[in-house]
N, C-alpha and C positions, 0 to 999 in steps of 0.2 A: 504494500500500500504506500503510495507516494503522496507526499504533502506538497501542495502547490501554494507558493507564496506570491502574493500580488504586490508589486512595487508601486508605491504612491508617487505620482508625478511631483517633481520639485516645484515649490511655490516661492514666489518672490514676496518677501515680507517688507513692507514699507514702514519706516519709523512713524510713530504716532506724534503728531504735532500738538504740543501742549501750549496753548496761548498764555497760560498763567506762569510759565517757567521764566526765570530771569534770563536776560540776554547773555549769550556766550561771550566770555572775555577772551581777548586775543592773548596768545601765549607770549610771555615776555621774551625779549631777545630777538624777535622776528620783525623785519622791516625797520622803519625809522624809530630810534629809541625815543621814548617819551621824556618829558621834562623831569619826571621823578626818577627815571632810570639814569638820565644824565647826571642829575644831582647826586644820586647814590654812587655812581662811578667816580665822579670827581672827589666827593667826600671820602670815599674809601682810600684813594691813593694819597690824598692830602693827609688824612689821619695816619696812613702807613708811613709817610715821610716823617711826620712828627714823632711817631713811636720809634722809628729806626734811628733818628737823631738822638732821642733820649737813651736808647740802649747802647749805641756805639760811642757816643760822645760824653755821656754822663755816668751811666751805670757800669759799663764794662770798659776796660782799658784797650779799646780798639779805635785808634785814630786813623785818619786818612779817608779819602773819598771812596776807595775801593770797598772798604767794609760798610760804609754808609749806603752805597748803591746796592750791594748784595743784600744787606738787611732790609732795605726798602722794598726790593722785589719780593723777598720771602714773606715779609709782613703783609705786603699788598695782596699776595696770593691767599694768605690765611684770612684776611679780612674780606676778600672777594667770596670765599667759601661761606663765611659767616653771613654776610649780607644777602647772598644768593639763597641760602637756606631759610632765611627769615621771610622772604617774599616769593619763593618759587619752589618748584619740585626738584628732584634729583637731576633730571635732565637739564633743567635751567642752570643749576649750579655747575654741571659739567661744561655747558656752553660758555658760561662766563669765565670759568677757569681756563678753558682752551683759548678763548679770545684774549684773555690777559697774558697768557704765556706767549702767544704769537705776537701780540703787540709789543710786549717787553723785548722779545728777541729782535724785532724790527727796529725798535728804538736803540737798542745796544749797538746793532750793526751800523745804523745811521750815525750815532754819536761817534763810533770809532772812525768812520769814514771822514766825518766833518773835522774831528780833532786831528787826524793825520794830515788832511789837506791844510788846515789852519796852521799846524805846527811847521810844516814845510814852507809855506808861504811866509810865515812870520820870521823864520830863520834866514830866508833868502830874498827878502823884498828889496834890500838896498841895491844890490847889483842890477836888479831889473829896471831901475830908474835911469840907467845909462844906455844910450842907443848902441854904443860900441860893443856892449855885451852880446848883442845878437849878430853882429856882422864881422867882428874882428876875431883873430885867433890868438893863441897864447905864445906865439913866437917872440922871444926876447923879453917876456914879461916875467918878473920875479914873483915869488909867493907873497911878498910884502908890498907890492906895488898897489896903488889906489885902484878903485873900481872903474875909473875913467880910462884905464888901459887894459887891453886884452878882452877876450870874450869867448863865446862858444860857437862862433861861425864855422870853424873847421869841424866841430863835432856835429853840428846840424847838417852840413853838407855830407859828411861821412855817413851819417844815419840815413839820409835820403838816398844816397847812391847804393848803399847796401840793401835797403828795403826795395829799391827799384829792381835790382838784380834778382832779389829773392821773389818778388811778385812775378817777374817775367818767367821764373822757373816753376813756381808753385801754381800759378793760375791755370795753365793748360794741364798740368799733371793732376791737380786737385779736382778740377771739373771733369777731366777725362776719367778719373777713377770713380767719381760719383755717377757718371753716365754708364760706366761699365757695371757698377753694382746695381743700378736702378733699371736701366733700359736693356742691357745685354743679358745679365744674369748668368745662369749656368752653374756648374758644379764648383767653380772657383769663386763665385761671387760671395758666398758665405765666408770663405777663407780670407778674401781681401777685406771684407767688412770687419772681421775679427782683428786682423792686423792693424787696420786703421784705428779702430777703437782702442787697441792696446797702445798704439803710438801716441794717442791723445794724452795719456798720462806719462809720457816719456820725460824723465828729468832732463833739464836743459844741459847739465854738465855732460850727460851721456852723448847728446848730439854734438857738443863741442869736441869731445874726445874722439868720436867717430870720424869727423871731418879732419881733425888733427892727425889721426893715425893714417887715414886713407890718403888724403890729399897732400898733406905736408910731409909726413914721414915716409910713406911708401912711394908716392909719385915724385916728391921733391919740390912741390910748388911752394913758393915763399909765403910767409905770413902776410896777408894783405886783406884788402876789403873784399875781394872776390871770395876768398876762403871764408871770411865771416858771413858773407851772403849765403854761401852754401850751408853753413851751420844754421842760419836763420831759416833757410828753406826746409831743413829737416824738422824744425819746430813748427813752421806754419803749415806744412803740407797736410798733416792729419786733421788740423782744425778746419781748413778749407774743405777738404774732402768730406769730412763728417757733416759739416753744416750744409754743403751743397747736396749731399745725399738726402738729407731730411727735406730740403726744399724741393728737389725733383720728385720725391715720393708723394708730395701733396698736390702735384699737378693733376687735375681731373683726368681719369682714364678715358672719358668720353672724347676729349680732344685728340688723343692718340687714335682711338677707334675711328673717329670721323676722318682723320687724315689718311689712315690706311684704307678706309672704305672709298675714298676719292681716288685711290690708285697710287698714292705716293709710297715711296720705299721707306723702309725703317730709318735709314740714315737721314733722308730728307724730312721725315717726321720729327726726328730729334733736333735737327738743325734749324728748321723753320717753324716748329710749333712748340716743342717742349722747352727748349732753351730760351726763346723770347718770352714765353709765358712766365718762366721762373727767373727772369732777369733781375728784378729787385731783390729777390732772396739770394741770388748768387752774388750780387754786389755786397749784400750784408755779410755773407760768408767770407768774402775777401777782406772786408773791413775788420772783421773779428780776427782773422789770421794776422793782419798787419798789427792790430793792437796787441796781439800776443808776442809778436816778434820784435816790436820796437823797444820794448823794455828789457830784453834779455841781456844779461851781463856776462855770465860764464862762457857761453859759446864764442862770443866775440873776443873775450879776454884770451882764450886759448888760440884763436885762429887769426886775430888781427893785430893785436898789440896797440900801444898808446903812442900817439904823435901829438906834438904841441904846435904843429904848423898845418897849413892847408894842403890837403892831398885830394886831387880829383881823379887820378888814375887808379882804378880798383886793383890793378895788377902790379902796381909799382910800390912795393914796400908796405909798411904799416899804415893804417888809416884809423883815425880816432872816430868815436861816436858818442852820443849822449850818455849811454850807460857807462862807458869806460871813463868818460870825463867825470861823472859823478863818483865812480868808484875810486879814481885816483885822488880827487879832491877830498873825499871823506876820510881817506887814510892819511892825509897830510897833517902834520902837527901845527901848521899855521892856521890861525883863525880866519884869515881872509880867504884862504883856499877852501876852507870848510863852508864859508858863506857863499862862495861862488858855486860850490857843489850843490848847496841847497837851492840856489837860484836856478841852476840847470835842472835839478829835480822838479822844480815848479813848472818849468817849461815842458818837461817830459810828461808830468802829471796832467797838465792841461791838454796836451796833445792826445794822450790816451783817453781821457774823459770825453774829448770832442769826438774821437773815433767811435766810442761806444754810443754816444748820443746820436750820431749820424746813423749808426747801425740800427738803433731802436726806431728812429724816425722812418727809415727805409723799410723796416720790417712792418711797421704800422700801416704803411701805404701799400703793402703787398695785397694783391687781389688775385683770385683764381677764376674769376668770371671771364668768359671769352669776350674780347673786344672786337669792335668792327674791323680794325686793322688785322686782327688775327683771323677773322672769318674770310676776309679778302685774301690773306696769305694762304689759307687752305684752298681757296678756289684756284689760285695761281699754281698750286702744286700739280694739278691735273693738266696733262698736255691738251692743247687746243684741238678739238675734233669738230669737224663739220657736221652739221645736222643732216641726217639722212631722211 
């Protein structure tokens, strides 16, 4: 005897609307904070600062700003937990603590950056007031000569020449590597990508030792600006290749399919469709690579050497650069040389910050939408055929 069971059809149950129920309150921490939440946040951290000052400066023998800031962050997190538990649930407390930790970390990083820039500018502002500091070299200038004599013109020219050669070498190699990893593929694409990612974390001293061993010791090439440029190329190549690979991978696949469907070859698709679409991102990759290579000291120290006069031939002996000028001046026992080094560091710091700002602006303007010029370029890929 078998027992048959009948399944009841699933029913949709709607919530019952209670007109007498109080209005639902918005969860704290979502959207724009209210005036009460803002007052609680400000009061929490002001009270934490007062308690931290009382603990570190009066009750405990802990002097200095470092202990005060550390105690302020710790007490602020504790008070955030207490105030959050008084007015919200556990999830609200977790949200406030996470927001406080992230904000504190951002403030610490920003304060470190601002203090570093401020300290460098404060130590080297006086030489920057003289025009000769930017156009003259240090030929015949002593360590105790005034700031109206000598300058970093030879270091600026040397850095520009070395970076120019490095860009000429790394630009086709980096973008070509990215095209191979993204567009060609195959069994070796994964190996190449792994090597590129590993070289991204390559120490700069290893790149300098590699060029010094291969180009100077084995081949017999003299220490010069060209050897320094090759060392910078080793440092810049993985940065450009990795960033260009990411940029090419975000190009819409529909553009490639449309070009191939119109009869274009794979090479013409890459050259006329993929690369022009990713041009802003590729420019950003090059700028990031230049920002990485412009401040490297150990590779150029091993491969180039220091010169106090203007050198424009990259194959004719030693050539100075901004990192080497800063390194030599910072090691000097003379105070005026140290101030000149800080002034050169200010110039280098402003240059690197400007490159990163340009990279961010170009990355913000990047777009993946097909443009009318791109569509017309797709039409030109197809050979002209007469209508039959």
